[in-house]
N, C-alpha and C positions, 0 to 999 in steps of 0.2 A: 940743320931742327927747324922747327915751326911755330909759326903760336898758333897756340891749343885754339883760338879763338876764330869761326868762322873765314876765312878771306872772302872780300866780296866776290860777288860775280859778274863775269867779264862774254862780252856775248859778242865772237868775234862774225862780223859781216860784210866783210870787205878781204878781198885778199890783199891788200896794203895789212890789214893787221894781219890776216892769216901767215904772210910773209913773216912777220914779226917775230911771229910765237913758235913757226918755223925754226927759225934761228935758232929765240931760245932755248927750242928742246934740240938744236945741234951740239950741245952738251950735256944733255944731259937724259943718259940711257932710258933710264927709267921712267916708264908714266903711264900713269893710271884710265879709264876711260872705260866710259859704258855707253850703252844706247837707250833712246825714247822708240820702241814698234808696233809699228800696224798689228801683232799680237803674237805669241809665241810657238807659230810650225817657224822648223827651223831652213824648210824651204819656200817657203809663202811667204811668212810672215819678212818686211825689212824698215831698214832707221824711217825715224821721221824726225829726233835729234837729239844732240850724241853731244858727251859732254871730255875733255882734257880734264887733269890733275897732272902738274908735274910737283905736288907734296905741301906749299906753301902759297898754291891756284885754285882757279878753278874760272873752268870756259868753258860756256856753250858756244857750239855751233849747231849747226841746222845742215840738213843730208847737206842740199848743196856745194855746204860743203868740202867736203866727203872728199872731191876728187880735187881740190888746193892740198891733200895731205897723203897722196895716192904715192907722192916717193916715199915720205915718212914710214906708214905701210909697209912699202915696200925694202925696207933695210932692217938686214936680218939679223940685224948685233941689237937691236932695239931689245924691248923686257916690255911685255906689254902687264900692265898690275891692274885685277878685277875681281867682281862675284860674281861668278857662272862666267868669266871668261868665255868659253867655249861655246857658250851662246854668242854674246854679244860679237863673236869674231864672226858667229855664222850672219845675224843680220850685217852687217858691213859687207860679207862679200856675197849677198843675194841683192848691194845696191853699185857690185863690181866690183870692189874690192876690197881686194885679200892680204892676211900679212903672215909677213915671212919669220914673228921673231917669231920668239920665245913668248906666250902664256903664264902667267899668275895668277891661283885663283887662290881669294880668301876661304874659299871652300870647302876644298882640300888641304887649304893651309891646317883650319879648326879642327878637323875632322878627326886632323890628325893628335891633336891636342885633346881631340876629347870626342869622340865616334855619337855619345849619348846629347847630346844636346845639341835642337836648331842651329843652324853656320849661319841663316840669311845675313842679309848684309845686318837689316835694319836691327832687326832681335839681339847679331853677333853687337854690333856697333856698340847697341847701348846697352848692353851685360861689360863693356872694357870699357864703352869708356862715360859711363852713366849719364847719360845725354840723349832724353827721348827724341825721335826724327820724327817727321809724317811719315804715314804711312800714306800707296800708293792712292788708296782708296781714301780714306782725309786729304786727300792733294786735290783730284780729279770727281769725284762722285759726286751726284747736287749731293742736298742734303734736302730728307722730308721734314716736316714740323717740327720734328723735335729737336731739329739740329741731326742729327746723325744721318751719312752719308750712304748710300743706295745703289749701287753698280741700277743703272736706266736698260731697262728692259731691250734689245734690241738692236743694243748699240754694240759693234767693237771696242775693243779695245783702242784702236786707231782711230776710231769716231768720236770715240772720251774725249784721246790727246788733241785732237784736230779741236774742237768741242773749247775746249777751257782755254789753247792756244788765242781762239775767238776772244773771249769771254776776256778775261786773264794773263797775257803774253808775263805781267812779269812771276807768277807762279811757280807754269812749269819753267823757265828758264831757272829759277831757283831748287825745282826737284832736279834734277835731270845734274843740277852742273854739282852738286851738292854728291849725290850717287859716285861719280866721279873718285871727289876729297875725300871720303870719307870712307870708298876701297882702298886708295893710297893709301891712307893715315891709320886706317888695320892688316894693313899688310904690314906694315912696319912696327909693329904693338904684337900680331901674331909669328914674329919671322924672330925675334927678339926671345919669345914664349920657345920656340920649335931650337931657339939654340941652347937654351938651359935645362930643356929636359931630353933626356936619355932615354935609347932603348935600349932590349933587354941583353941587346947584343952589345948598351957601352957607348956606341956612337951618336952623336948630337940628332934631334927628329929634325931640323934645319938640312941635315948631310943624308937625309931618307928622302928628305921631299926635292929634293934639289936633287939628288941621286935615278931615283922612281918617283916617283907624282909626279913633278911637273911637264917630261920630256913625255909621259903614258897622256896629260891631258892633248898635246897637238895630236900625237897619236889616233884619241882615239877623236878627234876634233877631223883627222882627214877622212876617218871610218865614216863616219853620218853624211861625213859630206856627199863620197861616196856609195852610200847606199849601197841596200841587197838587191838586188834583179829581180822580178819576181814574173810568171811565168801566167799572165791578166789571162788570158783565153781557158783554161786549165782552169782555173778559180772562176772562170763567168761557166762554166761546163756543169761545176758543181750545185749556181746559186738555182736552177729550176728543180734539180730532183730534190731537194732541199726545202724551197718551199712546196711542192708538190705535196713531201713529206711531213709538214706540218700538217699543210691543209688532210690529207687523211689522216693524223691524228687526233686533233680536235672533231670529227666527223665521227671516230671512232671511243671519242668520249662520249658524245652528248647522246653514241649509240648503247652505252653503258649503264650512263647517268643517268638514262628513260625520260635526258630532256634538251634546251640547249643550255649551260653551257661558256661560258667564256673563259676559255686558259690563262688566261693572263690578267682574270680579272678576280682580288685577292677575297672582298666578298662572296664572289659565287663561288669558287673554290670551298673555302670556311661551309656555307649553306651546305656546300652538296659533302661535305666528306663527316661535317660534326651535327647535322642537322638529317638527312638522307641518315647516310650509311652509320649514321651513329659513333665513330668513329672514338676510340676516350680519349680525353685533353691529354696532353704530357709535356708539351712546352708552349708559352704566351709567350707575344712578342711584346715589345717594352709598353703596350699600353695595354696589354691583358688579356689582350683579344686567344682563341686559339690559332698555332702556325699552324701553316700548313709550307713550309720551310722546305729545302729539300735533303735534309738530317729525317727533318718525320716524313717527307715523302718514301724515303728510301725505306727508314723501317714498314712503313706500310706494307710495304714495297712487296720486300723480302714477306712477308707474311703472307703475299695473293693478291693484294686485291687490284686487281688492274683497274680500277680508276688516276690510283696511283703511279702507275708502271708508266699509263697513259703520260698521266700529269711528267712526272718524268726524264721518258721523250720528249715527249713533245719540247718542256725547255733546253733538252743536252742538245738537239739539233739546231733549235732556232737564238740558243747562245755561241756556237759556232759560224753557223750562218750570218750570224749578226759581226760577231766579233770577226771572224778567219779569212773572212769570204765577202762580204760587203765590205768592212770594215777595212780589210789592206786595199779593196777596191777604189774604197776614196780615196785611202791616205799614199796611190804612186803619183810618181810624178808623171811629167810629159811622157819620162823614156819611160817608164813602169818602171822604176826605182825606186822604193822600200826605206823612207828616209828615217831608222829609230834614232830614239837620244836613250845614249849610250852616260850613267853617273857616275863616277869616281870618291862620287861626298854621304852617299847618302846611305852604304847597310853600314853595320858596328863591325861586320868581323875580316873589312876589304875588298871585298871581290865588286867585281859592276850590280849595279841596277841598268836594268832599260824602263825608259820609257812614251810612253806616244808611241807608237805602241808598243807594248812591251812581249822585245823580241827576246824574251828569254820565261818565256811562258806556253808556248803554240804545244800542239797536243804530241805525244808521243809516236812515233810510228805504230809501236808492237800494242797501241789501244787507239789509235785510232782507223775506221773504219771506211773513212773522206778523202786520206790520207793528205793532210793539207800542206807536209812541209815537201812533199814533192811539188807546190809551187814555187818553190827559192828553184833560184834556179841561175849553175855560172854562166857569166857571157862566155860567147865562140873563141873555141879554144883554150878555155879555158877548166877549173875544180873544183870543188870545193872536197877540204882535206879537215873530217875530225877527229879532233887529240885531244884524248881526258889520263890527267893522273885515274885510275883508279881504285880509288880508299886510301890515298895518299898516306894523309894523317895518320890511318892505322899505320900505312908501313914507316913510319917516323917517331911512332909509342913504340912500336916493336922492337929498332932498329935501336932508339935510349934505351929502352926496360928491360934491352933479355931480355925480354920470359918468355918462358921454354914452350907455352901453350901456339901463344904469336906467331914465335918462328915456325914450331911446326906447322899451326896453317901454312901462312903462306908458302913453304919449302914443299902442301901437298896438295898447292894449288886453290886450298878453299879461301870460302867469301867469309873476312874475317868475323865478318857483323853476323852471316849466321853462324859460325864456328866460333864463339861465344857465346849467342842464344844458347844457342845446344850445347853446355859445358854449362851454364846457367843452370840450366831447365833441366836437366838433364836427358833431353830431348836427344834422338837421332838427327845425326845429322840432316842428311836428306831427307825427314820429314821435313824438319825447316825448309829446305829451300825448296818442296816444292807447296808447303805452302805459300813460301814467295811470291810461288808462280798464276796462287790461283788470285793473290789477293791483286799482283799483278790484272790478270786479265779480267774482274770483275771495275778497277778503278778509273774513274772517271776524265772523258780526253778531255777536261778542261786543270786538271790535274797542274 
């Protein structure tokens, strides 16, 4: 075990220093690492500086030193510890260094212990050890007259880091190398807690982590790295008709209103609906102004208010175009592949979440008039396969409870949720199914 006191940071500048560190690493299977990068895009951004810790030490290295450690990263027996380790693996991969060893992530470890709390490095470290550490903003951002840090406008993360490197390299060295050391220390603390905590099946959570979560991290990394092939030509074919429809809808709104109305302007919409059309004020914004949000407009649209129907239509097409057409076209790489992040540590239920972009939130084919999902294609010689457990939790409940009504519904091939609703409300099952179909048909595409 190492001292609780923070070890001094060591800047590895030369091949000779790197050789001595690699010799030290040869006797230790575990190492923590962290990267400071140009940004957060897992395809386009890359490492500027990085750090290592073997537990009782911490090292700072520049990007140019990555190649010196190529053999270490290629060692399949090595275990790499970090916080959001999957992200750091992408950042070194974008510099031509591909990690072959296992990836241990404190975000995932901490989520196993408590899914409700924050899992970030700084928050978790402060919670576990009671030591305050500087945030990225406190370290790298300039300060205003009141002494508070602020993010400079128009500057990327990489530019902000390099500005600090020119101004005060010692601050960059201290911050970067501390992250790797804290990750290692946090890993040891969380591992101990996981070993002392058992699941409902009686196994300790460290075993759950090793058997299920840890291998999954590398699988997700590979999925993210591969990405999904996008038919960009198909998306481009949708763009012009969408923009044309938005323009025609805006003109129709102006004609219905009898004046020019900027459909993107909240004050002008408030003027239109509450002063000209004299709609009744119901919902209000946080500042107390009458609302023109989707919920309010949908209520008016259902009452036949043409202006509300047109605004909703404009917003719907605009969201689809900006998020799922232009958004995807901007996000794809040079090989027309889309790379989203798949997160193990975000949801409370243990399911995956997706971000940058959220690939779990694309419109359903049954409600999508533009059929956005057709843009996702398999590479030549391959096919997409969709597999899902339908109402698995309900089937498990029926199995373990032996409830005769649930078992009968399953044997009859009925939807269990609809069957339960029919039983509770004494409504014919067929009426429930018909209502569900009507609701699905009216669902917004972004749902």
